[in-house]
C-alpha positions as CSV (number, residue, x, y, z in Angstrom):
1,M,38.2,10.5,38.4
2,L,35.3,12.1,36.4
3,T,35.9,15.5,34.8
4,E,33.4,18.3,35.2
5,Q,32.0,17.6,31.7
6,E,31.5,13.9,32.5
7,A,29.9,14.5,35.9
8,K,27.1,16.8,34.6
9,P,23.8,15.0,33.8
10,A,22.5,15.3,30.3
11,V,19.7,17.8,30.0
12,V,17.0,16.4,27.8
13,T,14.3,18.8,26.8
14,P,11.1,17.1,25.7
15,S,10.4,17.7,22.1
16,L,6.8,18.6,21.6
17,Q,5.5,18.3,18.0
18,Q,3.7,21.4,17.1
19,W,0.1,20.7,16.4
20,R,-1.2,21.5,12.9
21,S,-4.6,22.9,12.0
22,P,-6.5,22.2,8.7
23,S,-8.3,25.0,6.9
24,T,-11.9,25.7,7.7
25,F,-14.6,24.2,5.5
26,R,-17.7,26.3,5.1
27,G,-19.8,24.4,2.5
28,A,-19.8,27.4,0.2
29,P,-20.5,27.0,-3.5
30,G,-17.3,26.0,-5.3
31,E,-15.7,24.5,-2.2
32,D,-14.6,20.9,-2.9
33,P,-15.3,18.8,0.2
34,L,-13.1,15.9,-1.1
35,K,-10.1,18.3,-1.3
36,W,-10.8,19.5,2.2
37,L,-11.2,16.0,3.6
38,K,-7.8,15.1,2.0
39,E,-6.2,18.1,3.7
40,Y,-7.9,17.2,7.0
41,D,-6.7,13.6,6.8
42,R,-3.1,14.8,6.1
43,V,-3.3,17.1,9.2
44,A,-4.9,14.3,11.3
45,N,-2.2,11.9,10.3
46,F,0.5,14.5,11.3
47,N,-1.2,15.1,14.6
48,K,-1.6,11.4,15.1
49,W,-5.4,11.6,15.4
50,D,-7.3,8.3,15.1
51,D,-10.8,8.3,13.7
52,M,-12.4,9.1,17.0
53,M,-10.2,12.2,17.4
54,C,-10.9,13.2,13.8
55,L,-14.6,13.2,14.5
56,A,-14.1,15.0,17.9
57,N,-12.1,17.8,16.3
58,V,-13.9,18.4,13.1
59,Y,-16.5,20.7,14.5
60,F,-13.8,23.3,15.2
61,F,-12.8,23.4,11.5
62,L,-16.3,23.8,10.1
63,D,-18.1,27.1,9.7
64,G,-21.2,28.5,8.0
65,T,-23.5,26.0,6.3
66,A,-21.2,23.1,6.9
67,R,-21.1,23.7,10.7
68,Q,-24.9,24.1,10.8
69,W,-25.2,20.8,8.9
70,Y,-22.9,19.2,11.4
71,V,-24.9,20.5,14.4
72,N,-28.2,19.4,12.8
73,N,-26.9,15.9,12.2
74,E,-24.4,15.4,15.0
75,D,-26.2,12.5,16.6
76,A,-26.3,10.6,13.3
77,L,-22.6,11.2,12.6
78,D,-21.4,8.5,14.9
79,S,-18.2,7.6,13.1
80,W,-15.5,9.4,11.0
81,E,-16.6,7.4,8.0
82,A,-20.2,8.5,8.4
83,F,-19.1,12.1,8.7
84,K,-17.0,11.9,5.5
85,N,-19.7,10.2,3.6
86,G,-22.3,12.8,4.8
87,L,-20.1,15.8,4.0
88,S,-19.1,14.6,0.6
89,G,-22.6,13.5,-0.3
90,L,-24.2,16.8,0.6
91,F,-21.6,19.3,-0.5
92,G,-19.7,17.4,-3.2
93,D,-20.6,17.3,-6.8
94,R,-17.5,15.5,-8.2
95,Q,-18.7,16.0,-11.8
96,K,-19.0,19.7,-11.4
97,Y,-15.5,20.0,-9.9
98,T,-14.1,17.8,-12.7
99,R,-15.8,19.9,-15.4
100,R,-14.6,23.1,-13.9
101,A,-11.0,21.7,-13.7
102,E,-11.3,20.6,-17.3
103,E,-12.4,24.1,-18.4
104,Q,-9.5,25.7,-16.5
105,L,-7.1,23.2,-17.9
106,K,-8.2,23.9,-21.5
107,C,-7.4,27.6,-21.1
108,R,-4.6,27.5,-18.6
109,A,-1.7,29.6,-20.0
110,Q,1.4,30.8,-18.1
111,R,0.6,34.2,-16.6
112,S,2.9,37.2,-16.8
113,G,5.5,37.0,-14.0
114,E,4.5,33.4,-13.2
115,S,7.5,31.0,-12.9
116,T,7.7,28.0,-15.2
117,Q,7.6,25.7,-12.2
118,S,4.6,27.4,-10.7
119,Y,2.8,27.1,-14.1
120,I,3.8,23.4,-14.5
121,Q,2.6,22.5,-11.0
122,S,-0.7,24.3,-11.5
123,V,-1.3,22.4,-14.8
124,L,-0.4,19.1,-13.1
125,G,-2.7,19.9,-10.2
126,L,-5.6,20.5,-12.7
127,C,-4.7,17.2,-14.4
128,Q,-5.0,15.5,-11.0
129,E,-8.4,17.0,-10.4
130,V,-9.7,16.0,-13.9
131,N,-8.4,12.5,-13.6
132,P,-6.2,11.2,-10.8
133,L,-5.2,8.2,-13.0
134,M,-4.3,10.4,-16.0
135,K,-1.4,8.9,-18.0
136,E,1.8,11.0,-18.3
137,D,1.5,11.3,-22.1
138,E,-2.0,12.9,-21.6
139,K,-0.7,15.6,-19.4
140,S,0.4,18.6,-21.4
141,V,1.9,21.9,-20.3
142,T,1.9,23.4,-23.7
143,P,-0.9,25.9,-23.8
144,N,-1.3,25.9,-27.6
145,E,-2.5,22.3,-27.6
146,R,-5.3,22.9,-25.1
147,C,-6.1,26.6,-25.3
148,C,-9.7,27.8,-25.8
């Protein structure tokens, strides 16, 4: 004979993964399209978007000059790869972003009230921007060695 507990059917609630949204890319001076594309790809991977869905959704995460560029070139942007190449080609100046990161890295000192971990992660992030293949012994978090 079944007990009350055994006779009750298991209630299974469907688990819906909450959808994530990337930040908005505007194409403003100083905005790095490669950083934004990396973030967008992370979100797309989490949301399980294939290349077709990436391209279909990207319009909603563009604004300003970047959105106008997309609208003007939508017919030519027939693949996710074409979009990424177009966006980074038009809005990306890798050398400029690298130079800016190098300058920030030279003068980066721990700020008043900034935790040591926050400072270290900031320096490591700048090292990544300067050279993604930078060797560990080239990364320095000692401000005196690099400071302006």
